[in-house]
LUMDOMI-565906 format. One line per field, with one value per residue: residue in one letter; x, y, z of N, C-alpha, C, O in turn. Coordinates in nm, 3 decimals. Layout:
BEGIN
resn <- [a:...]
n.X <- [X:...]
n.Y <- [Y:...]
n.Z <- [Z:...]
ca.X <- [X:...]
ca.Y <- [Y:...]
ca.Z <- [Z:...]
c.X <- [X:...]
c.Y <- [Y:...]
c.Z <- [Z:...]
o.X <- [X:...]
o.Y <- [Y:...]
o.Z <- [Z:...]
This chain:
BEGIN
resn <- [x:x:x:x:x:x:x:x:x:x:x:x:x:x:x:x:x:x:x:x:x:x:x:x:x:x:x:x:x:x:x:x:x:x:x:x:x:x:x:x:x:x:x:x:x:x:x:x:x:x:x:x:x:x:x:x:x:x:x:x:x:x:x:x:x:x:x:x:x:x:x:x:x:x:x:x:x:x:x:x:x:x:x:x:x:x:x:x:x:x:x:x:x:x:x:x:x:x:x:x:x:x:x:x:x:x:x:x:x:x:x:x:x:x:x:x:x:x:x:x:x:x:x:x:x:x:x:x:x:x:x:x:x:x:x:x:x:x:x:x:x:x:x:x:x:x:x:x:x:x:x:x:x:x:x:x:x:x:x:x:x:x:x:x:x:x:x:x:x:x:x:x:x:x:x:x:x:x:x:x:x:x:x:x:x:x:x:x:x:x:x:x:x:x:x:x:x:x:x:x]
n.X <- [2.638:2.779:2.675:2.793:3.064:3.077:2.996:3.215:3.420:3.326:3.341:3.620:3.703:3.566:3.712:3.967:3.925:3.794:3.523:3.191:2.970:2.878:2.718:2.539:2.506:2.195:2.060:2.127:2.059:1.822:1.875:1.844:1.995:2.086:1.977:2.195:2.295:2.219:2.413:2.395:2.299:2.528:2.719:2.611:2.640:2.910:2.993:2.872:3.002:3.267:3.251:3.148:3.227:3.226:2.909:2.793:2.539:2.433:2.421:2.150:2.124:2.085:1.808:1.839:1.804:1.526:1.564:1.554:1.295:1.244:0.965:0.710:0.624:0.299:0.034:-0.103:-0.435:-0.694:-0.909:-1.259:-1.357:-1.503:-1.833:-1.936:-2.164:-2.492:-2.688:-2.983:-3.228:-3.177:-3.138:-2.868:-2.702:-2.763:-2.577:-2.632:-2.784:-2.732:-3.007:-3.160:-3.220:-3.419:-3.281:-3.284:-3.523:-3.872:-4.075:-4.310:-4.626:-4.656:-4.639:-4.630:-4.463:-4.570:-4.779:-4.620:-4.451:-4.630:-4.744:-4.512:-4.460:-4.672:-4.641:-4.396:-4.472:-4.651:-4.463:-4.297:-4.482:-4.631:-4.622:-4.963:-5.144:-5.423:-5.694:-5.838:-5.670:-5.526:-5.749:-5.975:-6.041:-6.332:-6.402:-6.650:-6.748:-6.640:-6.429:-6.169:-5.974:-6.142:-6.110:-6.034:-6.209:-6.051:-5.819:-5.753:-5.639:-5.678:-5.529:-5.462:-5.373:-5.233:-5.381:-5.256:-5.361:-5.613:-5.839:-5.946:-5.961:-5.974:-5.984:-5.788:-5.629:-5.448:-5.449:-5.368:-5.287:-5.223:-4.887:-4.651:-4.869:-5.028:-5.259:-5.352:-5.577:-5.716:-5.962:-6.145:-6.199:-6.324:-6.173:-5.871:-5.515:-5.248:-4.965:-4.613:-4.465:-4.205:-3.846:-3.592]
n.Y <- [4.464:4.354:4.502:4.757:4.703:4.631:4.873:5.043:4.927:4.966:5.249:5.289:5.162:5.313:5.562:5.485:5.398:5.604:5.628:5.768:5.693:5.451:5.165:4.946:4.586:4.439:4.284:4.387:4.657:4.755:4.800:4.612:4.348:4.015:3.737:3.568:3.229:3.025:2.909:2.630:2.555:2.637:2.465:2.219:2.248:2.269:2.020:1.855:1.948:1.880:1.606:1.532:1.708:2.057:2.186:1.940:1.704:1.453:1.107:0.901:0.576:0.282:0.049:-0.299:-0.531:-0.757:-1.110:-1.310:-1.538:-1.861:-1.930:-2.173:-2.459:-2.500:-2.744:-2.933:-2.885:-3.117:-3.156:-3.208:-3.480:-3.456:-3.555:-3.766:-3.655:-3.769:-3.677:-3.460:-3.512:-3.777:-4.034:-4.138:-4.445:-4.725:-4.975:-5.312:-5.565:-5.899:-6.116:-6.308:-6.627:-6.918:-7.237:-7.579:-7.842:-7.887:-8.156:-8.253:-8.408:-8.454:-8.526:-8.393:-8.127:-7.872:-7.827:-7.865:-7.643:-7.424:-7.463:-7.446:-7.177:-7.042:-7.134:-7.004:-6.736:-6.730:-6.790:-6.557:-6.358:-6.240:-6.024:-6.110:-6.260:-6.232:-6.063:-6.210:-6.384:-6.528:-6.503:-6.605:-6.955:-7.133:-7.400:-7.529:-7.758:-7.948:-8.114:-8.096:-8.125:-8.043:-7.716:-7.407:-7.107:-6.913:-7.047:-7.168:-7.062:-6.955:-6.979:-6.886:-7.113:-7.058:-7.143:-7.211:-7.049:-6.980:-6.701:-6.642:-6.722:-7.005:-7.358:-7.437:-7.453:-7.370:-7.449:-7.335:-7.442:-7.481:-7.421:-7.679:-7.754:-7.812:-7.803:-7.916:-7.857:-7.942:-7.932:-7.750:-7.758:-8.005:-8.232:-8.301:-8.289:-8.365:-8.159:-8.083:-7.784:-7.730:-7.719:-7.938]
n.Z <- [4.739:4.531:4.321:4.382:4.347:4.081:3.966:4.034:3.890:3.629:3.612:3.627:3.399:3.206:3.227:3.151:2.887:2.773:2.755:2.767:2.904:3.141:3.174:3.387:3.382:3.251:3.427:3.676:3.667:3.777:4.034:4.225:4.394:4.293:4.468:4.667:4.680:4.963:5.242:5.272:5.017:4.863:4.966:4.875:4.591:4.572:4.664:4.464:4.233:4.295:4.284:4.042:3.854:3.731:3.648:3.581:3.598:3.833:3.739:3.727:3.878:3.680:3.659:3.727:3.452:3.389:3.396:3.093:3.019:2.907:2.700:2.785:2.583:2.452:2.502:2.244:2.130:2.114:1.850:1.781:1.580:1.261:1.182:0.928:0.683:0.622:0.471:0.449:0.697:0.742:0.961:1.175:1.114:1.317:1.482:1.406:1.605:1.649:1.631:1.886:1.850:1.909:1.949:1.834:1.772:1.739:1.833:1.652:1.587:1.300:0.949:0.705:0.551:0.508:0.703:0.933:0.908:0.938:1.188:1.348:1.298:1.429:1.685:1.744:1.738:1.961:2.158:2.145:2.202:1.990:1.696:1.608:1.332:1.330:1.489:1.675:1.786:2.076:2.239:2.505:2.523:2.545:2.574:2.531:2.413:2.565:2.507:2.594:2.900:3.203:3.336:3.519:3.421:3.173:3.163:2.916:2.590:2.249:1.921:1.582:1.323:1.019:0.715:0.407:0.111:0.192:0.264:0.502:0.855:0.873:0.969:1.141:1.456:1.748:2.088:2.400:2.729:3.075:3.102:3.007:2.845:2.546:2.266:1.942:1.671:1.357:1.260:1.352:1.637:1.669:1.705:1.887:1.911:2.114:2.143:2.173:2.267:2.321:2.244:2.126]
ca.X <- [2.784:2.821:2.643:2.886:3.190:3.061:2.991:3.346:3.500:3.276:3.400:3.762:3.715:3.533:3.818:4.078:3.891:3.738:3.371:3.115:2.874:2.907:2.594:2.546:2.424:2.048:2.012:2.150:2.024:1.710:1.923:1.823:2.088:2.035:2.000:2.308:2.259:2.246:2.536:2.364:2.303:2.664:2.789:2.563:2.689:3.060:3.005:2.841:3.113:3.391:3.234:3.114:3.281:3.141:2.800:2.755:2.435:2.463:2.349:2.075:2.162:1.989:1.752:1.885:1.703:1.476:1.618:1.460:1.248:1.200:0.825:0.684:0.537:0.163:-0.011:-0.199:-0.577:-0.755:-1.033:-1.354:-1.356:-1.630:-1.921:-1.976:-2.306:-2.570:-2.792:-3.082:-3.338:-3.141:-3.088:-2.749:-2.727:-2.729:-2.526:-2.735:-2.755:-2.786:-3.120:-3.152:-3.316:-3.416:-3.227:-3.346:-3.638:-3.988:-4.122:-4.451:-4.676:-4.708:-4.542:-4.625:-4.381:-4.647:-4.835:-4.508:-4.403:-4.726:-4.755:-4.400:-4.468:-4.768:-4.576:-4.294:-4.537:-4.694:-4.345:-4.249:-4.586:-4.689:-4.763:-5.041:-5.214:-5.567:-5.723:-5.893:-5.565:-5.503:-5.866:-5.996:-6.112:-6.428:-6.412:-6.790:-6.773:-6.587:-6.324:-6.045:-5.995:-6.206:-6.016:-6.098:-6.221:-5.929:-5.704:-5.722:-5.639:-5.664:-5.443:-5.487:-5.268:-5.273:-5.394:-5.221:-5.461:-5.741:-5.839:-6.002:-5.885:-5.964:-6.028:-5.678:-5.608:-5.362:-5.500:-5.270:-5.342:-5.117:-4.763:-4.638:-4.976:-5.071:-5.328:-5.370:-5.692:-5.728:-6.106:-6.226:-6.233:-6.396:-6.074:-5.749:-5.386:-5.154:-4.823:-4.513:-4.410:-4.059:-3.745:-3.501]
ca.Y <- [4.480:4.321:4.622:4.863:4.663:4.641:5.015:5.099:4.870:5.029:5.384:5.283:5.120:5.421:5.656:5.438:5.382:5.728:5.613:5.864:5.631:5.308:5.107:4.815:4.482:4.458:4.213:4.463:4.801:4.796:4.830:4.493:4.241:3.885:3.669:3.467:3.099:3.009:2.828:2.487:2.540:2.639:2.340:2.117:2.267:2.237:1.875:1.799:1.979:1.808:1.468:1.500:1.826:2.172:2.178:1.801:1.650:1.309:1.009:0.804:0.436:0.197:-0.072:-0.423:-0.590:-0.890:-1.216:-1.365:-1.667:-1.938:-1.971:-2.319:-2.495:-2.539:-2.871:-2.924:-2.918:-3.220:-3.110:-3.320:-3.527:-3.435:-3.681:-3.769:-3.630:-3.866:-3.613:-3.409:-3.590:-3.915:-4.070:-4.222:-4.587:-4.794:-5.113:-5.415:-5.662:-6.027:-6.166:-6.434:-6.730:-7.044:-7.356:-7.703:-7.879:-7.934:-8.290:-8.241:-8.537:-8.441:-8.569:-8.301:-8.009:-7.749:-7.813:-7.845:-7.506:-7.324:-7.486:-7.387:-7.034:-6.996:-7.158:-6.899:-6.619:-6.747:-6.783:-6.424:-6.264:-6.170:-5.990:-6.221:-6.219:-6.206:-5.996:-6.305:-6.468:-6.501:-6.488:-6.723:-7.066:-7.167:-7.546:-7.559:-7.897:-8.036:-8.217:-8.073:-8.148:-7.932:-7.619:-7.284:-7.016:-6.838:-7.133:-7.200:-6.960:-7.014:-6.912:-6.933:-7.168:-7.015:-7.243:-7.144:-7.047:-6.928:-6.563:-6.628:-6.792:-7.145:-7.451:-7.484:-7.381:-7.419:-7.407:-7.355:-7.456:-7.462:-7.460:-7.660:-7.836:-7.745:-7.895:-7.866:-7.900:-7.895:-7.939:-7.646:-7.804:-8.135:-8.327:-8.238:-8.367:-8.295:-8.129:-8.025:-7.667:-7.720:-7.753:-8.051]
ca.Z <- [4.730:4.397:4.230:4.403:4.289:3.934:3.930:4.042:3.775:3.517:3.608:3.595:3.254:3.113:3.222:3.073:2.743:2.723:2.741:2.827:2.993:3.184:3.228:3.447:3.309:3.264:3.547:3.791:3.640:3.863:4.169:4.316:4.379:4.293:4.600:4.662:4.737:5.098:5.270:5.249:4.869:4.815:5.001:4.787:4.461:4.576:4.669:4.336:4.137:4.330:4.260:3.894:3.769:3.721:3.558:3.551:3.689:3.862:3.661:3.811:3.845:3.599:3.724:3.651:3.361:3.431:3.319:3.002:3.059:2.785:2.713:2.779:2.472:2.487:2.454:2.126:2.166:2.028:1.796:1.747:1.441:1.192:1.147:0.786:0.664:0.546:0.396:0.543:0.740:0.751:1.093:1.175:1.113:1.439:1.455:1.422:1.708:1.602:1.705:1.968:1.797:1.983:1.885:1.858:1.687:1.808:1.795:1.616:1.524:1.160:0.851:0.595:0.583:0.508:0.833:1.034:0.898:0.990:1.332:1.409:1.292:1.527:1.819:1.756:1.774:2.093:2.242:2.153:2.233:1.876:1.661:1.549:1.206:1.343:1.622:1.773:1.837:2.213:2.321:2.591:2.469:2.651:2.589:2.546:2.379:2.671:2.455:2.679:3.046:3.277:3.399:3.546:3.312:3.145:3.153:2.772:2.496:2.121:1.824:1.450:1.241:0.885:0.609:0.290:0.013:0.244:0.294:0.639:0.955:0.849:1.077:1.225:1.592:1.860:2.212:2.509:2.870:3.175:3.030:2.856:2.785:2.424:2.177:1.801:1.597:1.223:1.212:1.421:1.772:1.674:1.757:1.930:1.921:2.208:2.082:2.271:2.211:2.355:2.143:2.171]
c.X <- [2.833:2.790:2.749:3.024:3.185:3.065:3.135:3.437:3.456:3.330:3.546:3.785:3.678:3.638:3.935:4.045:3.823:3.592:3.299:3.021:2.916:2.780:2.613:2.474:2.276:2.001:2.026:2.115:1.912:1.747:1.899:1.935:2.028:2.066:2.099:2.255:2.304:2.371:2.513:2.367:2.438:2.738:2.754:2.627:2.836:3.074:2.980:2.957:3.238:3.376:3.221:3.174:3.183:3.032:2.750:2.654:2.469:2.370:2.280:2.106:2.051:1.939:1.799:1.774:1.657:1.526:1.510:1.433:1.198:1.053:0.806:0.595:0.402:0.129:-0.107:-0.340:-0.639:-0.892:-1.130:-1.349:-1.490:-1.701:-1.954:-2.124:-2.366:-2.689:-2.904:-3.186:-3.308:-3.077:-2.958:-2.782:-2.682:-2.680:-2.628:-2.689:-2.808:-2.893:-3.094:-3.255:-3.296:-3.360:-3.289:-3.470:-3.751:-4.022:-4.270:-4.502:-4.735:-4.594:-4.533:-4.559:-4.462:-4.716:-4.725:-4.457:-4.500:-4.749:-4.637:-4.404:-4.558:-4.710:-4.466:-4.357:-4.591:-4.573:-4.287:-4.355:-4.645:-4.578:-4.833:-5.114:-5.362:-5.594:-5.781:-5.785:-5.530:-5.620:-5.888:-6.083:-6.197:-6.445:-6.559:-6.827:-6.724:-6.485:-6.185:-6.074:-6.060:-6.095:-6.086:-6.108:-6.100:-5.802:-5.661:-5.730:-5.616:-5.591:-5.463:-5.359:-5.312:-5.275:-5.363:-5.331:-5.602:-5.727:-5.899:-5.923:-5.874:-6.000:-5.910:-5.652:-5.503:-5.426:-5.404:-5.340:-5.225:-4.983:-4.700:-4.755:-5.035:-5.145:-5.333:-5.495:-5.689:-5.868:-6.194:-6.287:-6.310:-6.295:-5.949:-5.638:-5.298:-5.019:-4.740:-4.448:-4.263:-3.977:-3.647:-3.376]
c.Y <- [4.451:4.436:4.730:4.837:4.678:4.790:5.078:5.052:4.938:5.172:5.377:5.248:5.231:5.531:5.610:5.427:5.501:5.709:5.722:5.802:5.493:5.262:4.976:4.710:4.494:4.394:4.291:4.615:4.845:4.824:4.724:4.393:4.102:3.817:3.561:3.337:3.097:2.927:2.685:2.461:2.542:2.513:2.230:2.124:2.234:2.090:1.815:1.826:1.908:1.657:1.445:1.603:1.935:2.156:2.048:1.752:1.496:1.216:0.911:0.657:0.363:0.080:-0.195:-0.486:-0.729:-1.000:-1.272:-1.508:-1.735:-1.976:-2.120:-2.348:-2.537:-2.674:-2.850:-2.965:-3.009:-3.170:-3.230:-3.354:-3.506:-3.568:-3.670:-3.747:-3.738:-3.807:-3.558:-3.510:-3.741:-3.944:-4.157:-4.369:-4.656:-4.930:-5.213:-5.516:-5.796:-6.076:-6.297:-6.527:-6.862:-7.146:-7.480:-7.725:-7.929:-8.073:-8.290:-8.374:-8.523:-8.480:-8.473:-8.172:-7.876:-7.724:-7.794:-7.696:-7.407:-7.338:-7.426:-7.234:-6.979:-7.015:-7.048:-6.766:-6.618:-6.734:-6.642:-6.319:-6.187:-6.097:-6.102:-6.169:-6.185:-6.150:-6.094:-6.393:-6.426:-6.484:-6.617:-6.830:-7.122:-7.314:-7.590:-7.704:-7.995:-8.140:-8.191:-8.101:-8.024:-7.849:-7.490:-7.188:-6.929:-6.915:-7.150:-7.072:-7.015:-6.917:-6.974:-6.987:-7.137:-7.137:-7.176:-7.163:-6.995:-6.784:-6.538:-6.711:-6.945:-7.222:-7.479:-7.389:-7.444:-7.367:-7.440:-7.361:-7.417:-7.507:-7.591:-7.731:-7.756:-7.853:-7.828:-7.930:-7.854:-7.902:-7.860:-7.705:-7.939:-8.244:-8.251:-8.338:-8.290:-8.281:-8.078:-7.907:-7.643:-7.755:-7.852:-8.053]
c.Z <- [4.597:4.299:4.253:4.336:4.134:3.884:3.933:3.925:3.648:3.504:3.570:3.448:3.164:3.104:3.138:2.922:2.691:2.690:2.816:2.929:3.024:3.246:3.283:3.361:3.349:3.384:3.674:3.781:3.729:4.004:4.268:4.290:4.381:4.428:4.583:4.723:4.881:5.119:5.239:5.097:4.806:4.842:4.904:4.648:4.457:4.580:4.533:4.231:4.162:4.288:4.104:3.801:3.761:3.613:3.517:3.654:3.712:3.780:3.754:3.783:3.772:3.680:3.643:3.572:3.417:3.342:3.220:3.028:2.927:2.799:2.702:2.661:2.526:2.430:2.338:2.173:2.061:1.979:1.768:1.604:1.380:1.159:1.006:0.768:0.589:0.482:0.492:0.571:0.753:0.888:1.079:1.181:1.245:1.409:1.486:1.522:1.653:1.688:1.779:1.915:1.877:1.891:1.915:1.770:1.770:1.754:1.774:1.553:1.385:1.065:0.737:0.634:0.592:0.646:0.944:1.026:0.966:1.136:1.402:1.409:1.404:1.663:1.849:1.797:1.918:2.193:2.255:2.186:2.117:1.794:1.585:1.428:1.217:1.492:1.724:1.835:1.985:2.302:2.404:2.514:2.578:2.673:2.605:2.513:2.482:2.621:2.524:2.822:3.105:3.345:3.425:3.425:3.295:3.128:3.001:2.687:2.351:2.027:1.690:1.384:1.101:0.799:0.476:0.175:0.058:0.281:0.436:0.736:0.934:0.969:1.172:1.342:1.670:1.990:2.319:2.639:2.963:3.107:3.091:2.779:2.664:2.335:2.040:1.745:1.454:1.169:1.300:1.547:1.773:1.726:1.788:1.933:2.016:2.136:2.194:2.208:2.235:2.241:2.205:2.079]
o.X <- [2.925:2.867:2.794:3.089:3.276:3.124:3.170:3.519:3.540:3.363:3.590:3.876:3.741:3.657:3.995:4.134:3.792:3.543:3.347:2.996:2.980:2.738:2.694:2.390:2.238:1.907:1.952:2.138:1.903:1.664:1.931:1.964:1.934:2.170:2.088:2.173:2.407:2.431:2.602:2.426:2.466:2.810:2.840:2.664:2.886:3.158:3.058:2.998:3.312:3.476:3.276:3.170:3.064:3.061:2.669:2.677:2.523:2.254:2.339:2.114:1.934:2.012:1.800:1.661:1.733:1.530:1.392:1.521:1.122:1.016:0.873:0.499:0.392:0.183:-0.184:-0.359:-0.636:-0.981:-1.085:-1.337:-1.590:-1.644:-2.001:-2.204:-2.304:-2.782:-2.916:-3.228:-3.399:-2.975:-2.942:-2.879:-2.564:-2.733:-2.703:-2.571:-2.925:-2.876:-3.015:-3.374:-3.186:-3.384:-3.349:-3.515:-3.729:-3.997:-4.347:-4.430:-4.845:-4.475:-4.429:-4.592:-4.430:-4.712:-4.742:-4.424:-4.458:-4.771:-4.655:-4.359:-4.522:-4.724:-4.449:-4.302:-4.580:-4.587:-4.233:-4.322:-4.703:-4.458:-4.772:-5.145:-5.419:-5.530:-5.776:-5.812:-5.509:-5.606:-5.829:-6.183:-6.149:-6.496:-6.588:-6.918:-6.764:-6.461:-6.094:-6.190:-6.035:-6.000:-6.188:-6.022:-6.050:-5.697:-5.542:-5.815:-5.541:-5.590:-5.478:-5.254:-5.419:-5.187:-5.440:-5.382:-5.692:-5.620:-5.901:-5.821:-5.774:-6.043:-5.931:-5.654:-5.473:-5.453:-5.361:-5.440:-5.142:-4.973:-4.699:-4.739:-5.085:-5.107:-5.321:-5.518:-5.662:-5.891:-6.309:-6.409:-6.357:-6.340:-5.921:-5.660:-5.277:-4.967:-4.790:-4.382:-4.203:-4.027:-3.622:-3.288]
o.Y <- [4.518:4.464:4.792:4.926:4.731:4.824:5.155:5.127:4.966:5.213:5.456:5.300:5.251:5.591:5.688:5.448:5.503:5.776:5.764:5.863:5.425:5.308:4.899:4.744:4.547:4.445:4.270:4.691:4.964:4.867:4.741:4.358:4.074:3.840:3.474:3.343:3.153:2.880:2.620:2.363:2.467:2.460:2.156:2.021:2.180:2.035:1.731:1.738:1.876:1.591:1.350:1.585:1.910:2.116:2.041:1.756:1.427:1.248:0.849:0.620:0.383:0.019:-0.198:-0.493:-0.804:-0.983:-1.281:-1.590:-1.677:-2.045:-2.188:-2.274:-2.601:-2.716:-2.755:-3.064:-2.983:-3.143:-3.340:-3.267:-3.536:-3.669:-3.564:-3.816:-3.795:-3.878:-3.607:-3.586:-3.821:-3.885:-4.235:-4.410:-4.641:-4.998:-5.200:-5.552:-5.801:-6.080:-6.382:-6.503:-6.909:-7.144:-7.490:-7.632:-8.006:-8.100:-8.323:-8.441:-8.570:-8.469:-8.471:-8.113:-7.784:-7.612:-7.715:-7.635:-7.319:-7.238:-7.362:-7.170:-6.880:-6.928:-7.006:-6.692:-6.518:-6.673:-6.608:-6.201:-6.080:-6.110:-6.178:-6.050:-6.119:-6.184:-6.068:-6.469:-6.308:-6.456:-6.722:-6.797:-7.156:-7.355:-7.679:-7.764:-8.111:-8.242:-8.271:-8.100:-7.912:-7.903:-7.462:-7.191:-6.876:-6.865:-7.146:-6.986:-7.111:-6.796:-7.096:-6.923:-7.184:-7.223:-7.089:-7.273:-6.971:-6.741:-6.425:-6.767:-7.005:-7.163:-7.541:-7.266:-7.563:-7.247:-7.555:-7.292:-7.332:-7.621:-7.607:-7.764:-7.645:-7.970:-7.706:-8.048:-7.736:-7.881:-7.898:-7.705:-7.980:-8.341:-8.149:-8.457:-8.170:-8.376:-8.035:-7.921:-7.551:-7.815:-7.847:-8.136]
o.Z <- [4.550:4.207:4.156:4.280:4.071:3.782:3.844:3.872:3.563:3.392:3.486:3.384:3.060:2.998:3.064:2.839:2.572:2.599:2.921:3.033:2.944:3.352:3.234:3.278:3.453:3.446:3.770:3.875:3.757:4.085:4.386:4.175:4.455:4.491:4.496:4.815:4.919:5.022:5.184:5.050:4.712:4.757:4.856:4.592:4.358:4.509:4.488:4.155:4.069:4.259:4.048:3.679:3.781:3.500:3.425:3.775:3.626:3.757:3.843:3.666:3.803:3.758:3.520:3.620:3.479:3.220:3.255:3.054:2.850:2.893:2.624:2.637:2.630:2.327:2.338:2.243:1.940:2.059:1.736:1.517:1.446:1.118:0.966:0.832:0.499:0.442:0.604:0.484:0.774:0.925:0.985:1.244:1.280:1.321:1.583:1.527:1.613:1.810:1.736:1.936:1.906:1.770:2.022:1.702:1.864:1.637:1.863:1.479:1.355:1.095:0.672:0.737:0.668:0.698:1.036:1.128:1.041:1.204:1.505:1.503:1.467:1.749:1.963:1.879:1.988:2.299:2.360:2.198:2.138:1.821:1.509:1.420:1.130:1.591:1.844:1.928:2.015:2.421:2.377:2.451:2.687:2.777:2.685:2.571:2.484:2.686:2.504:2.862:3.061:3.402:3.361:3.337:3.394:3.089:2.970:2.708:2.334:2.047:1.678:1.387:1.061:0.806:0.434:0.149:-0.023:0.324:0.483:0.696:0.973:1.067:1.276:1.330:1.656:1.999:2.332:2.660:2.931:3.061:3.213:2.661:2.681:2.329:2.025:1.769:1.429:1.050:1.321:1.564:1.880:1.788:1.725:1.955:2.004:2.078:2.298:2.105:2.180:2.145:2.325:2.096]
């Protein structure tokens, strides 16, 4: 119907204006009419134009922005303190522990300081378990001469008392029995003197 109406208008215009030919628009020259929108489509377009105006597309609503959150400050990380270098191959110095030394004085039956010093040194080694200056120190004393009281084998042990100036063991010995029984000899077992190894 649109094509017929346009053709009639074109003929009237050509007669009035003296045109020889009246051609239809290119879209309708093929003889096919454009399909008109359906009733539902027309109603949609009218509703849209009545709400927003002709040719205006509706604007999509914007999403609300997320509220800004203040970042929490982070805790500082404690870094390990560097250990001062002591050079290659050097072990760290360990703190020294004060040594436990016995207090008190032994009551020895000697008047010369040299013998008192050496006897005390040997008694200290016996008390601490060595190390002793000679490999024979600590061996069993057999008491073959019988100058000490009879006792089961293994009761007596002998230790060297160093004599200054000698390069060998010398004649001085300390012989221990059942604690605290202790004897001293300075003539290689020919005579003995009882001594007290305890401190007072």
